[in-house]
C-alpha positions in Angstrom: -15.7 -5.8 -8.8 -14.1 -8.4 -7.3 -11.9 -7.8 -3.9 -9.3 -9.4 -5.8 -9.2 -6.3 -8.2 -9.9 -3.8 -5.7 -6.9 -5.1 -3.9 -4.7 -5.5 -6.6 -5.7 -1.2 -7.8 -4.7 -0.1 -4.1 -1.7 -1.6 -3.8 -0.7 0.5 -7.1 -1.8 3.0 -6.3 -0.3 3.2 -2.8 3.3 1.4 -3.5 4.8 2.2 0.1 1.9 -0.2 0.9 1.9 -4.0 1.7 -1.6 -6.6 1.6 -0.7 -7.0 4.8 -0.9 -3.6 6.3 -3.9 -3.7 3.5 -5.3 -6.1 6.3 -5.4 -4.6 9.4 -6.8 -0.5 7.3 -9.3 -3.5 6.4 -9.9 -4.9 10.1 -9.9 -1.4 11.2 -12.6 0.5 9.1 -14.4 -2.7 9.4 -14.2 -2.7 13.1 -15.8 0.5 12.5 -18.3 -0.1 10.5 -19.8 -3.2 12.5 -19.7 -0.9 15.4 -22.0 2.2 13.8 -19.8 4.1 11.7 -22.3 5.3 8.6 -20.3 4.2 5.2 -19.3 6.7 2.7 -20.9 4.7 -0.1 -24.3 4.8 -1.3 -24.6 1.2 -0.7 -26.9 -0.8 1.6 -25.4 -1.5 4.5 -27.7 -5.0 4.8 -26.5 -6.2 1.7 -22.1 -5.7 1.7 -19.9 -7.5 4.4 -18.4 -4.7 6.5 -14.5 -5.7 5.1 -16.0 -5.7 1.8 -16.9 -2.4 2.8 -14.0 -1.0 3.9 -12.3 -2.4 1.0 -14.0 -0.9 -1.4 -14.4 2.4 0.6 -10.7 2.4 0.5 -10.6 1.4 -3.4 -12.5 4.6 -4.0 -10.2 6.9 -2.0 -12.9 8.1 0.4 -11.2 6.8 4.1 -7.9 7.3 4.0 -5.2 5.2 5.4 -3.2 6.3 8.6 0.4 6.8 7.9 0.4 6.3 4.1 0.4 9.2 1.5 -0.6 8.7 -2.0 3.2 10.6 -3.6 0.4 11.4 -6.7 -1.3 13.6 -5.1 
């Protein structure tokens, strides 16, 4: 899935979040991945950039963004 599609999916699921807050969440998760955190996706981390991997994890709901709740859940 393209980065733009992932971003749209996340923002659609979280109407209280804007793209700037999402960028901070992706940055935070990227830092965690670069510092040794294991991805929650079954993807080889060597072949994917940390920021893309973080965005995919957030889009799949495997990583929760602190401060934002899914109102439908």
